[in-house]
All heavy atoms as a GROMACS GRO file, in nm:
protein
  600
    1MET      N    1  13.250  11.472  11.600
    1MET     CA    2  13.112  11.484  11.570
    1MET      C    3  13.079  11.395  11.452
    1MET      O    4  13.156  11.376  11.362
    1MET     CB    5  13.070  11.628  11.538
    1MET     CG    6  12.928  11.643  11.504
    1MET     SD    7  12.878  11.809  11.454
    1MET     CE    8  12.902  11.902  11.606
    2SER      N    9  12.968  11.326  11.462
    2SER     CA   10  12.924  11.227  11.362
    2SER      C   11  12.886  11.296  11.232
    2SER      O   12  12.831  11.404  11.237
    2SER     CB   13  12.805  11.150  11.414
    2SER     OG   14  12.744  11.078  11.308
    3LYS      N   15  12.912  11.237  11.119
    3LYS     CA   16  12.865  11.290  10.994
    3LYS      C   17  12.716  11.294  10.980
    3LYS      O   18  12.665  11.368  10.902
    3LYS     CB   19  12.933  11.217  10.876
    3LYS     CG   20  12.878  11.083  10.848
    3LYS     CD   21  12.961  11.009  10.738
    3LYS     CE   22  12.882  10.980  10.617
    3LYS     NZ   23  12.954  10.911  10.517
    4TYR      N   24  12.646  11.216  11.062
    4TYR     CA   25  12.498  11.217  11.060
    4TYR      C   26  12.438  11.301  11.172
    4TYR      O   27  12.318  11.293  11.206
    4TYR     CB   28  12.454  11.073  11.066
    4TYR     CG   29  12.472  11.002  10.941
    4TYR    CD1   30  12.577  10.910  10.923
    4TYR    CD2   31  12.383  11.025  10.833
    4TYR    CE1   32  12.598  10.848  10.799
    4TYR    CE2   33  12.406  10.953  10.706
    4TYR     CZ   34  12.512  10.872  10.697
    4TYR     OH   35  12.527  10.803  10.577
    5HIS      N   36  12.522  11.384  11.238
    5HIS     CA   37  12.475  11.463  11.356
    5HIS      C   38  12.350  11.547  11.310
    5HIS      O   39  12.256  11.555  11.392
    5HIS     CB   40  12.584  11.556  11.404
    5HIS     CG   41  12.547  11.636  11.521
    5HIS    ND1   42  12.536  11.579  11.648
    5HIS    CD2   43  12.512  11.762  11.530
    5HIS    CE1   44  12.497  11.676  11.733
    5HIS    NE2   45  12.480  11.790  11.668
    6SER      N   46  12.349  11.609  11.196
    6SER     CA   47  12.231  11.688  11.151
    6SER      C   48  12.104  11.605  11.141
    6SER      O   49  11.994  11.652  11.173
    6SER     CB   50  12.263  11.761  11.026
    6SER     OG   51  12.295  11.676  10.920
    7LEU      N   52  12.120  11.481  11.095
    7LEU     CA   53  12.002  11.395  11.091
    7LEU      C   54  11.954  11.357  11.226
    7LEU      O   55  11.834  11.354  11.250
    7LEU     CB   56  12.042  11.268  11.005
    7LEU     CG   57  11.930  11.167  10.989
    7LEU    CD1   58  11.810  11.223  10.921
    7LEU    CD2   59  11.986  11.043  10.906
    8TRP      N   60  12.043  11.323  11.314
    8TRP     CA   61  12.001  11.287  11.451
    8TRP      C   62  11.935  11.408  11.515
    8TRP      O   63  11.827  11.390  11.583
    8TRP     CB   64  12.121  11.243  11.539
    8TRP     CG   65  12.214  11.137  11.489
    8TRP    CD1   66  12.343  11.116  11.524
    8TRP    CD2   67  12.184  11.029  11.394
    8TRP    NE1   68  12.392  11.008  11.461
    8TRP    CE2   69  12.298  10.954  11.380
    8TRP    CE3   70  12.071  10.991  11.324
    8TRP    CZ2   71  12.306  10.842  11.301
    8TRP    CZ3   72  12.078  10.884  11.240
    8TRP    CH2   73  12.192  10.811  11.231
    9ASP      N   74  11.986  11.526  11.497
    9ASP     CA   75  11.917  11.647  11.551
    9ASP      C   76  11.779  11.663  11.494
    9ASP      O   77  11.682  11.696  11.562
    9ASP     CB   78  12.001  11.773  11.520
    9ASP     CG   79  12.119  11.788  11.612
    9ASP    OD1   80  12.132  11.723  11.710
    9ASP    OD2   81  12.201  11.875  11.579
   10TYR      N   82  11.763  11.639  11.361
   10TYR     CA   83  11.636  11.649  11.297
   10TYR      C   84  11.533  11.553  11.359
   10TYR      O   85  11.416  11.588  11.390
   10TYR     CB   86  11.650  11.628  11.149
   10TYR     CG   87  11.522  11.636  11.074
   10TYR    CD1   88  11.478  11.761  11.026
   10TYR    CD2   89  11.442  11.527  11.045
   10TYR    CE1   90  11.359  11.773  10.954
   10TYR    CE2   91  11.326  11.540  10.972
   10TYR     CZ   92  11.284  11.660  10.929
   10TYR     OH   93  11.168  11.671  10.854
   11ILE      N   94  11.579  11.429  11.381
   11ILE     CA   95  11.489  11.326  11.433
   11ILE      C   96  11.450  11.361  11.580
   11ILE      O   97  11.335  11.353  11.616
   11ILE     CB   98  11.558  11.188  11.427
   11ILE    CG1   99  11.572  11.143  11.277
   11ILE    CG2  100  11.483  11.084  11.510
   11ILE    CD1  101  11.665  11.028  11.261
   12LEU      N  102  11.542  11.415  11.658
   12LEU     CA  103  11.514  11.456  11.792
   12LEU      C  104  11.413  11.571  11.793
   12LEU      O  105  11.327  11.578  11.877
   12LEU     CB  106  11.644  11.494  11.865
   12LEU     CG  107  11.733  11.383  11.910
   12LEU    CD1  108  11.863  11.442  11.973
   12LEU    CD2  109  11.661  11.298  12.022
   13LEU      N  110  11.432  11.666  11.705
   13LEU     CA  111  11.346  11.781  11.695
   13LEU      C  112  11.202  11.740  11.655
   13LEU      O  113  11.106  11.790  11.721
   13LEU     CB  114  11.398  11.875  11.590
   13LEU     CG  115  11.317  12.008  11.572
   13LEU    CD1  116  11.330  12.088  11.701
   13LEU    CD2  117  11.375  12.086  11.453
   14LYS      N  118  11.183  11.646  11.567
   14LYS     CA  119  11.053  11.594  11.534
   14LYS      C  120  10.992  11.518  11.654
   14LYS      O  121  10.869  11.526  11.669
   14LYS     CB  122  11.060  11.504  11.411
   14LYS     CG  123  11.097  11.578  11.286
   14LYS     CD  124  10.986  11.673  11.246
   14LYS     CE  125  11.009  11.742  11.117
   14LYS     NZ  126  10.908  11.838  11.083
   15ASN      N  127  11.070  11.444  11.727
   15ASN     CA  128  11.025  11.367  11.846
   15ASN      C  129  10.895  11.298  11.829
   15ASN      O  130  10.807  11.305  11.910
   15ASN     CB  131  11.017  11.467  11.964
   15ASN     CG  132  11.011  11.394  12.094
   15ASN    OD1  133  11.069  11.288  12.112
   15ASN    ND2  134  10.943  11.451  12.194
   16GLN      N  135  10.884  11.220  11.719
   16GLN     CA  136  10.769  11.135  11.690
   16GLN      C  137  10.796  10.990  11.727
   16GLN      O  138  10.912  10.951  11.729
   16GLN     CB  139  10.736  11.146  11.542
   16GLN     CG  140  10.702  11.288  11.496
   16GLN     CD  141  10.673  11.295  11.349
   16GLN    OE1  142  10.679  11.197  11.276
   16GLN    NE2  143  10.644  11.420  11.298
   17GLU      N  144  10.688  10.922  11.754
   17GLU     CA  145  10.702  10.779  11.783
   17GLU      C  146  10.764  10.704  11.667
   17GLU      O  147  10.844  10.612  11.679
   17GLU     CB  148  10.574  10.717  11.819
   17GLU     CG  149  10.509  10.768  11.955
   17GLU     CD  150  10.595  10.725  12.070
   17GLU    OE1  151  10.645  10.611  12.076
   17GLU    OE2  152  10.619  10.813  12.157
   18SER      N  153  10.723  10.740  11.542
   18SER     CA  154  10.773  10.684  11.420
   18SER      C  155  10.787  10.786  11.317
   18SER      O  156  10.699  10.876  11.304
   18SER     CB  157  10.681  10.574  11.374
   18SER     OG  158  10.735  10.513  11.255
   19LEU      N  159  10.901  10.795  11.249
   19LEU     CA  160  10.930  10.890  11.146
   19LEU      C  161  10.986  10.821  11.025
   19LEU      O  162  11.081  10.745  11.033
   19LEU     CB  163  11.029  10.989  11.202
   19LEU     CG  164  11.076  11.099  11.107
   19LEU    CD1  165  10.959  11.197  11.071
   19LEU    CD2  166  11.188  11.184  11.175
   20THR      N  167  10.929  10.848  10.910
   20THR     CA  168  10.979  10.789  10.782
   20THR      C  169  11.037  10.901  10.698
   20THR      O  170  10.973  11.005  10.674
   20THR     CB  171  10.860  10.726  10.707
   20THR    OG1  172  10.805  10.617  10.790
   20THR    CG2  173  10.912  10.662  10.578
   21LEU      N  174  11.160  10.882  10.656
   21LEU     CA  175  11.226  10.980  10.572
   21LEU      C  176  11.272  10.906  10.447
   21LEU      O  177  11.326  10.795  10.448
   21LEU     CB  178  11.346  11.040  10.643
   21LEU     CG  179  11.317  11.122  10.762
   21LEU    CD1  180  11.450  11.163  10.829
   21LEU    CD2  181  11.236  11.245  10.732
   22THR      N  182  11.252  10.972  10.332
   22THR     CA  183  11.307  10.918  10.205
   22THR      C  184  11.459  10.944  10.200
   22THR      O  185  11.514  11.030  10.273
   22THR     CB  186  11.239  10.990  10.085
   22THR    OG1  187  11.274  11.127  10.082
   22THR    CG2  188  11.091  10.969  10.092
   23PHE      N  189  11.525  10.875  10.110
   23PHE     CA  190  11.666  10.898  10.093
   23PHE      C  191  11.692  11.044  10.044
   23PHE      O  192  11.791  11.100  10.088
   23PHE     CB  193  11.726  10.803   9.986
   23PHE     CG  194  11.736  10.658  10.027
   23PHE    CD1  195  11.687  10.613  10.148
   23PHE    CD2  196  11.794  10.567   9.944
   23PHE    CE1  197  11.700  10.480  10.188
   23PHE    CE2  198  11.806  10.438   9.982
   23PHE     CZ  199  11.754  10.386  10.104
   24PHE      N  200  11.604  11.100   9.969
   24PHE     CA  201  11.615  11.234   9.926
   24PHE      C  202  11.606  11.337  10.039
   24PHE      O  203  11.683  11.431  10.051
   24PHE     CB  204  11.511  11.271   9.812
   24PHE     CG  205  11.519  11.411   9.770
   24PHE    CD1  206  11.612  11.449   9.678
   24PHE    CD2  207  11.428  11.508   9.817
   24PHE    CE1  208  11.630  11.580   9.637
   24PHE    CE2  209  11.438  11.640   9.773
   24PHE     CZ  210  11.538  11.681   9.684
   25GLU      N  211  11.506  11.306  10.128
   25GLU     CA  212  11.492  11.396  10.246
   25GLU      C  213  11.616  11.386  10.336
   25GLU      O  214  11.667  11.491  10.385
   25GLU     CB  215  11.371  11.353  10.332
   25GLU     CG  216  11.236  11.385  10.260
   25GLU     CD  217  11.119  11.323  10.329
   25GLU    OE1  218  11.127  11.208  10.371
   25GLU    OE2  219  11.016  11.397  10.347
   26ILE      N  220  11.673  11.269  10.350
   26ILE     CA  221  11.797  11.255  10.428
   26ILE      C  222  11.911  11.330  10.364
   26ILE      O  223  11.989  11.396  10.435
   26ILE     CB  224  11.830  11.105  10.455
   26ILE    CG1  225  11.722  11.039  10.540
   26ILE    CG2  226  11.970  11.087  10.510
   26ILE    CD1  227  11.734  10.890  10.550
   27HIS      N  228  11.920  11.323  10.234
   27HIS     CA  229  12.020  11.400  10.156
   27HIS      C  230  11.999  11.551  10.181
   27HIS      O  231  12.101  11.625  10.199
   27HIS     CB  232  12.010  11.362  10.006
   27HIS     CG  233  12.104  11.442   9.924
   27HIS    ND1  234  12.063  11.547   9.846
   27HIS    CD2  235  12.241  11.432   9.906
   27HIS    CE1  236  12.170  11.596   9.787
   27HIS    NE2  237  12.277  11.526   9.818
   28THR      N  238  11.879  11.594  10.181
   28THR     CA  239  11.852  11.739  10.204
   28THR      C  240  11.899  11.774  10.344
   28THR      O  241  11.951  11.888  10.363
   28THR     CB  242  11.703  11.763  10.181
   28THR    OG1  243  11.668  11.731  10.049
   28THR    CG2  244  11.673  11.910  10.202
   29ILE      N  245  11.872  11.695  10.443
   29ILE     CA  246  11.909  11.728  10.586
   29ILE      C  247  12.053  11.721  10.603
   29ILE      O  248  12.112  11.809  10.671
   29ILE     CB  249  11.832  11.626  10.675
   29ILE    CG1  250  11.684  11.647  10.673
   29ILE    CG2  251  11.886  11.642  10.821
   29ILE    CD1  252  11.603  11.534  10.727
   30THR      N  253  12.124  11.618  10.551
   30THR     CA  254  12.264  11.599  10.578
   30THR      C  255  12.360  11.673  10.483
   30THR      O  256  12.473  11.701  10.515
   30THR     CB  257  12.300  11.451  10.574
   30THR    OG1  258  12.281  11.398  10.445
   30THR    CG2  259  12.222  11.375  10.683
   31GLY      N  260  12.314  11.691  10.362
   31GLY     CA  261  12.394  11.750  10.257
   31GLY      C  262  12.472  11.652  10.175
   31GLY      O  263  12.553  11.688  10.088
   32PHE      N  264  12.447  11.520  10.200
   32PHE     CA  265  12.511  11.417  10.124
   32PHE      C  266  12.417  11.298  10.112
   32PHE      O  267  12.325  11.285  10.187
   32PHE     CB  268  12.648  11.379  10.182
   32PHE     CG  269  12.641  11.333  10.328
   32PHE    CD1  270  12.610  11.205  10.366
   32PHE    CD2  271  12.662  11.425  10.424
   32PHE    CE1  272  12.598  11.169  10.494
   32PHE    CE2  273  12.653  11.386  10.559
   32PHE     CZ  274  12.624  11.257  10.594
   33GLU      N  275  12.446  11.216  10.013
   33GLU     CA  276  12.364  11.096   9.991
   33GLU      C  277  12.392  10.991  10.098
   33GLU      O  278  12.505  10.975  10.145
   33GLU     CB  279  12.386  11.045   9.849
   33GLU     CG  280  12.334  11.137   9.744
   33GLU     CD  281  12.329  11.076   9.607
   33GLU    OE1  282  12.316  10.950   9.598
   33GLU    OE2  283  12.330  11.153   9.509
   34LEU      N  284  12.284  10.919  10.125
   34LEU     CA  285  12.296  10.804  10.219
   34LEU      C  286  12.387  10.701  10.158
   34LEU      O  287  12.374  10.666  10.039
   34LEU     CB  288  12.156  10.745  10.235
   34LEU     CG  289  12.135  10.650  10.354
   34LEU    CD1  290  12.152  10.728  10.486
   34LEU    CD2  291  11.991  10.600  10.351
   35ASP      N  292  12.485  10.650  10.232
   35ASP     CA  293  12.579  10.552  10.179
   35ASP      C  294  12.584  10.429  10.274
   35ASP      O  295  12.518  10.430  10.379
   35ASP     CB  296  12.715  10.613  10.152
   35ASP     CG  297  12.778  10.668  10.276
   35ASP    OD1  298  12.740  10.633  10.390
   35ASP    OD2  299  12.876  10.750  10.256
   36HIS      N  300  12.669  10.336  10.238
   36HIS     CA  301  12.683  10.213  10.311
   36HIS      C  302  12.723  10.238  10.457
   36HIS      O  303  12.694  10.162  10.550
   36HIS     CB  304  12.775  10.118  10.243
   36HIS     CG  305  12.780   9.980  10.300
   36HIS    ND1  306  12.676   9.894  10.288
   36HIS    CD2  307  12.876   9.914  10.374
   36HIS    CE1  308  12.703   9.780  10.349
   36HIS    NE2  309  12.826   9.793  10.404
   37SER      N  310  12.800  10.346  10.484
   37SER     CA  311  12.848  10.371  10.616
   37SER      C  312  12.736  10.397  10.714
   37SER      O  313  12.749  10.388  10.835
   37SER     CB  314  12.942  10.491  10.620
   37SER     OG  315  12.874  10.616  10.600
   38PHE      N  316  12.615  10.431  10.661
   38PHE     CA  317  12.498  10.451  10.748
   38PHE      C  318  12.476  10.334  10.839
   38PHE      O  319  12.428  10.350  10.950
   38PHE     CB  320  12.374  10.486  10.659
   38PHE     CG  321  12.255  10.518  10.743
   38PHE    CD1  322  12.243  10.639  10.811
   38PHE    CD2  323  12.146  10.425  10.747
   38PHE    CE1  324  12.128  10.664  10.889
   38PHE    CE2  325  12.032  10.454  10.823
   38PHE     CZ  326  12.026  10.575  10.895
   39LEU      N  327  12.501  10.218  10.790
   39LEU     CA  328  12.479  10.090  10.866
   39LEU      C  329  12.560  10.093  10.990
   39LEU      O  330  12.516  10.045  11.097
   39LEU     CB  331  12.512   9.969  10.777
   39LEU     CG  332  12.424   9.953  10.657
   39LEU    CD1  333  12.476   9.834  10.574
   39LEU    CD2  334  12.278   9.937  10.695
   40SER      N  335  12.676  10.152  10.992
   40SER     CA  336  12.760  10.163  11.112
   40SER      C  337  12.717  10.280  11.198
   40SER      O  338  12.703  10.267  11.318
   40SER     CB  339  12.907  10.182  11.077
   40SER     OG  340  12.956  10.069  11.008
   41TYR      N  341  12.688  10.392  11.137
   41TYR     CA  342  12.650  10.515  11.211
   41TYR      C  343  12.515  10.506  11.278
   41TYR      O  344  12.493  10.573  11.375
   41TYR     CB  345  12.654  10.634  11.115
   41TYR     CG  346  12.788  10.689  11.089
   41TYR    CD1  347  12.856  10.656  10.971
   41TYR    CD2  348  12.854  10.771  11.182
   41TYR    CE1  349  12.983  10.708  10.946
   41TYR    CE2  350  12.978  10.824  11.157
   41TYR     CZ  351  13.043  10.792  11.035
   41TYR     OH  352  13.165  10.838  11.012
   42LYS      N  353  12.426  10.421  11.226
   42LYS     CA  354  12.289  10.422  11.278
   42LYS      C  355  12.287  10.379  11.426
   42LYS      O  356  12.197  10.410  11.502
   42LYS     CB  357  12.199  10.330  11.193
   42LYS     CG  358  12.231  10.181  11.208
   42LYS     CD  359  12.132  10.099  11.125
   42LYS     CE  360  12.159   9.954  11.150
   42LYS     NZ  361  12.049   9.867  11.114
   43LYS      N  362  12.394  10.310  11.476
   43LYS     CA  363  12.400  10.268  11.613
   43LYS      C  364  12.406  10.387  11.705
   43LYS      O  365  12.366  10.385  11.820
   43LYS     CB  366  12.519  10.178  11.634
   43LYS     CG  367  12.508  10.042  11.570
   43LYS     CD  368  12.631   9.960  11.593
   43LYS     CE  369  12.720   9.965  11.467
   43LYS     NZ  370  12.838   9.890  11.479
   44GLU      N  371  12.465  10.499  11.655
   44GLU     CA  372  12.470  10.623  11.736
   44GLU      C  373  12.334  10.673  11.778
   44GLU      O  374  12.319  10.736  11.884
   44GLU     CB  375  12.538  10.736  11.654
   44GLU     CG  376  12.684  10.714  11.615
   44GLU     CD  377  12.732  10.822  11.530
   44GLU    OE1  378  12.660  10.902  11.470
   44GLU    OE2  379  12.860  10.826  11.515
   45LEU      N  380  12.230  10.646  11.697
   45LEU     CA  381  12.098  10.698  11.724
   45LEU      C  382  12.041  10.640  11.855
   45LEU      O  383  11.962  10.698  11.917
   45LEU     CB  384  12.011  10.663  11.601
   45LEU     CG  385  11.877  10.730  11.593
   45LEU    CD1  386  11.891  10.886  11.609
   45LEU    CD2  387  11.806  10.697  11.468
   46LEU      N  388  12.089  10.523  11.892
   46LEU     CA  389  12.040  10.461  12.016
   46LEU      C  390  12.060  10.545  12.136
   46LEU      O  391  11.978  10.555  12.230
   46LEU     CB  392  12.108  10.321  12.039
   46LEU     CG  393  12.077  10.218  11.933
   46LEU    CD1  394  12.163  10.091  11.957
   46LEU    CD2  395  11.930  10.181  11.933
   47GLN      N  396  12.168  10.618  12.143
   47GLN     CA  397  12.194  10.703  12.257
   47GLN      C  398  12.102  10.825  12.264
   47GLN      O  399  12.098  10.898  12.364
   47GLN     CB  400  12.340  10.751  12.256
   47GLN     CG  401  12.388  10.833  12.140
   47GLN     CD  402  12.538  10.860  12.143
   47GLN    OE1  403  12.608  10.850  12.240
   47GLN    NE2  404  12.589  10.891  12.025
   48TYR      N  405  12.036  10.857  12.156
   48TYR     CA  406  11.936  10.963  12.148
   48TYR      C  407  11.796  10.912  12.178
   48TYR      O  408  11.697  10.988  12.173
   48TYR     CB  409  11.939  11.031  12.016
   48TYR     CG  410  12.072  11.104  11.988
   48TYR    CD1  411  12.171  11.038  11.908
   48TYR    CD2  412  12.093  11.225  12.038
   48TYR    CE1  413  12.290  11.100  11.882
   48TYR    CE2  414  12.219  11.290  12.013
   48TYR     CZ  415  12.314  11.223  11.936
   48TYR     OH  416  12.434  11.288  11.911
   49GLY      N  417  11.777  10.780  12.202
   49GLY     CA  418  11.649  10.725  12.234
   49GLY      C  419  11.565  10.684  12.110
   49GLY      O  420  11.442  10.666  12.116
   50PHE      N  421  11.635  10.663  11.997
   50PHE     CA  422  11.569  10.625  11.872
   50PHE      C  423  11.651  10.512  11.808
   50PHE      O  424  11.757  10.490  11.840
   50PHE     CB  425  11.563  10.740  11.771
   50PHE     CG  426  11.463  10.849  11.813
   50PHE    CD1  427  11.503  10.950  11.899
   50PHE    CD2  428  11.334  10.849  11.764
   50PHE    CE1  429  11.419  11.046  11.937
   50PHE    CE2  430  11.247  10.950  11.798
   50PHE     CZ  431  11.283  11.046  11.883
   51CYS      N  432  11.585  10.444  11.718
   51CYS     CA  433  11.649  10.338  11.640
   51CYS      C  434  11.602  10.339  11.499
   51CYS      O  435  11.497  10.394  11.466
   51CYS     CB  436  11.622  10.200  11.702
   51CYS     SG  437  11.455  10.142  11.686
   52VAL      N  438  11.679  10.273  11.408
   52VAL     CA  439  11.637  10.254  11.271
   52VAL      C  440  11.561  10.122  11.270
   52VAL      O  441  11.623  10.018  11.304
   52VAL     CB  442  11.764  10.254  11.176
   52VAL    CG1  443  11.722  10.212  11.037
   52VAL    CG2  444  11.833  10.383  11.181
   53SER      N  445  11.441  10.122  11.231
   53SER     CA  446  11.359   9.998  11.235
   53SER      C  447  11.360   9.933  11.095
   53SER      O  448  11.347   9.811  11.086
   53SER     CB  449  11.220  10.019  11.288
   53SER     OG  450  11.149  10.102  11.200
   54LYS      N  451  11.371  10.013  10.993
   54LYS     CA  452  11.373   9.956  10.857
   54LYS      C  453  11.439  10.042  10.757
   54LYS      O  454  11.421  10.167  10.759
   54LYS     CB  455  11.229   9.928  10.810
   54LYS     CG  456  11.220   9.863  10.674
   54LYS     CD  457  11.073   9.832  10.640
   54LYS     CE  458  11.073   9.758  10.505
   54LYS     NZ  459  10.940   9.721  10.460
   55ILE      N  460  11.521   9.985  10.672
   55ILE     CA  461  11.576  10.057  10.557
   55ILE      C  462  11.525   9.982  10.436
   55ILE      O  463  11.551   9.866  10.414
   55ILE     CB  464  11.733  10.050  10.563
   55ILE    CG1  465  11.788  10.112  10.689
   55ILE    CG2  466  11.792  10.116  10.436
   55ILE    CD1  467  11.938  10.092  10.704
   56SER      N  468  11.450  10.054  10.350
   56SER     CA  469  11.394   9.996  10.231
   56SER      C  470  11.471  10.052  10.112
   56SER      O  471  11.457  10.167  10.077
   56SER     CB  472  11.246  10.033  10.221
   56SER     OG  473  11.194   9.987  10.088
   57MET      N  474  11.551   9.962  10.051
   57MET     CA  475  11.624   9.998   9.924
   57MET      C  476  11.524  10.015   9.809
   57MET      O  477  11.542  10.101   9.728
   57MET     CB  478  11.734   9.897   9.894
   57MET     CG  479  11.835   9.888  10.006
   57MET     SD  480  11.913  10.041  10.051
   57MET     CE  481  12.016  10.063   9.904
   58LYS      N  482  11.425   9.935   9.810
   58LYS     CA  483  11.324   9.934   9.700
   58LYS      C  484  11.244  10.067   9.699
   58LYS      O  485  11.224  10.134   9.600
   58LYS     CB  486  11.226   9.821   9.714
   58LYS     CG  487  11.127   9.817   9.602
   58LYS     CD  488  11.037   9.695   9.620
   58LYS     CE  489  10.935   9.689   9.507
   58LYS     NZ  490  10.844   9.573   9.523
   59GLU      N  491  11.200  10.110   9.824
   59GLU     CA  492  11.120  10.229   9.834
   59GLU      C  493  11.201  10.351   9.866
   59GLU      O  494  11.147  10.464   9.869
   59GLU     CB  495  11.008  10.210   9.940
   59GLU     CG  496  10.913  10.102   9.910
   59GLU     CD  497  10.811  10.078  10.026
   59GLU    OE1  498  10.797  10.166  10.108
   59GLU    OE2  499  10.750   9.975  10.023
   60LYS      N  500  11.330  10.331   9.885
   60LYS     CA  501  11.423  10.440   9.910
   60LYS      C  502  11.382  10.526  10.032
   60LYS      O  503  11.363  10.649  10.018
   60LYS     CB  504  11.454  10.526   9.791
   60LYS     CG  505  11.510  10.448   9.680
   60LYS     CD  506  11.554  10.532   9.564
   60LYS     CE  507  11.604  10.439   9.451
   60LYS     NZ  508  11.716  10.474   9.388
   61LYS      N  509  11.361  10.454  10.150
   61LYS     CA  510  11.323  10.526  10.265
   61LYS      C  511  11.373  10.455  10.392
   61LYS      O  512  11.416  10.337  10.385
   61LYS     CB  513  11.168  10.540  10.276
   61LYS     CG  514  11.096  10.406  10.296
   61LYS     CD  515  10.947  10.427  10.303
   61LYS     CE  516  10.872  10.295  10.324
   61LYS     NZ  517  10.733  10.315  10.328
   62VAL      N  518  11.382  10.527  10.492
   62VAL     CA  519  11.424  10.473  10.625
   62VAL      C  520  11.316  10.509  10.732
   62VAL      O  521  11.263  10.621  10.732
   62VAL     CB  522  11.561  10.538  10.669
   62VAL    CG1  523  11.606  10.480  10.802
   62VAL    CG2  524  11.663  10.522  10.560
   63ILE      N  525  11.287  10.412  10.810
   63ILE     CA  526  11.186  10.429  10.917
   63ILE      C  527  11.263  10.431  11.052
   63ILE      O  528  11.341  10.339  11.081
   63ILE     CB  529  11.084  10.320  10.918
   63ILE    CG1  530  11.010  10.319  10.785
   63ILE    CG2  531  10.984  10.338  11.037
   63ILE    CD1  532  10.912  10.204  10.767
   64PHE      N  533  11.242  10.538  11.123
   64PHE     CA  534  11.305  10.555  11.259
   64PHE      C  535  11.193  10.549  11.365
   64PHE      O  536  11.086  10.598  11.346
   64PHE     CB  537  11.364  10.698  11.269
   64PHE     CG  538  11.470  10.724  11.167
   64PHE    CD1  539  11.433  10.784  11.043
   64PHE    CD2  540  11.604  10.691  11.186
   64PHE    CE1  541  11.525  10.810  10.945
   64PHE    CE2  542  11.697  10.724  11.091
   64PHE     CZ  543  11.664  10.778  10.969
   65ASN      N  544  11.223  10.478  11.472
   65ASN     CA  545  11.126  10.463  11.581
   65ASN      C  546  11.187  10.507  11.714
   65ASN      O  547  11.308  10.490  11.740
   65ASN     CB  548  11.080  10.317  11.598
   65ASN     CG  549  10.986  10.277  11.490
   65ASN    OD1  550  10.901  10.360  11.448
   65ASN    ND2  551  10.992  10.162  11.440
   66LYS      N  552  11.103  10.568  11.793
   66LYS     CA  553  11.143  10.610  11.928
   66LYS      C  554  11.147  10.485  12.014
   66LYS      O  555  11.056  10.400  12.007
   66LYS     CB  556  11.035  10.711  11.989
   66LYS     CG  557  11.090  10.778  12.111
   66LYS     CD  558  10.985  10.893  12.148
   66LYS     CE  559  11.042  10.984  12.234
   66LYS     NZ  560  10.951  11.099  12.272
   67LEU      N  561  11.250  10.469  12.094
   67LEU     CA  562  11.261  10.351  12.182
   67LEU      C  563  11.160  10.370  12.298
   67LEU      O  564  11.137  10.477  12.346
   67LEU     CB  565  11.402  10.342  12.237
   67LEU     CG  566  11.511  10.318  12.141
   67LEU    CD1  567  11.652  10.327  12.210
   67LEU    CD2  568  11.492  10.190  12.070
   68LYS      N  569  11.108  10.260  12.338
   68LYS     CA  570  11.011  10.259  12.453
   68LYS      C  571  11.088  10.266  12.581
   68LYS      O  572  11.199  10.210  12.595
   68LYS     CB  573  10.931  10.126  12.454
   68LYS     CG  574  10.859  10.098  12.322
   68LYS     CD  575  10.743  10.194  12.302
   68LYS     CE  576  10.669  10.158  12.173
   68LYS     NZ  577  10.615  10.269  12.107
   69ASP      N  578  11.033  10.338  12.682
   69ASP     CA  579  11.094  10.341  12.812
   69ASP      C  580  11.086  10.210  12.879
   69ASP      O  581  10.989  10.139  12.863
   69ASP     CB  582  11.020  10.445  12.899
   69ASP     CG  583  11.038  10.594  12.857
   69ASP    OD1  584  11.147  10.618  12.802
   69ASP    OD2  585  10.954  10.676  12.881
   70THR      N  586  11.193  10.176  12.948
   70THR     CA  587  11.207  10.042  13.013
   70THR      C  588  11.198  10.057  13.161
   70THR      O  589  11.274   9.991  13.233
   70THR     CB  590  11.332   9.970  12.969
   70THR    OG1  591  11.443  10.048  12.999
   70THR    CG2  592  11.330   9.939  12.822
   71ASP      N  593  11.115  10.140  13.211
   71ASP     CA  594  11.107  10.171  13.357
   71ASP      C  595  11.054  10.051  13.431
   71ASP      O  596  10.966   9.990  13.409
   71ASP     CB  597  11.016  10.289  13.389
   71ASP     CG  598  11.082  10.423  13.334
   71ASP    OD1  599  11.202  10.422  13.322
   71ASP    OD2  600  11.000  10.517  13.310
   0.00000   0.00000   0.00000
């Protein structure tokens, strides 16, 4: 199981087209601070139908977007 499993579950539960979470909110959801490994783990989110569209170090937030259906 991924260390970010709780975050992926949270994003799926919200099921919004776009979701912005602060680093603090992510820490609250996962129980640990966002670290450099997130760059590798974020690829897992694709299998759930979402992607990371932006990581802002300045604003300390991450924007997640739902992938569009390609029917």
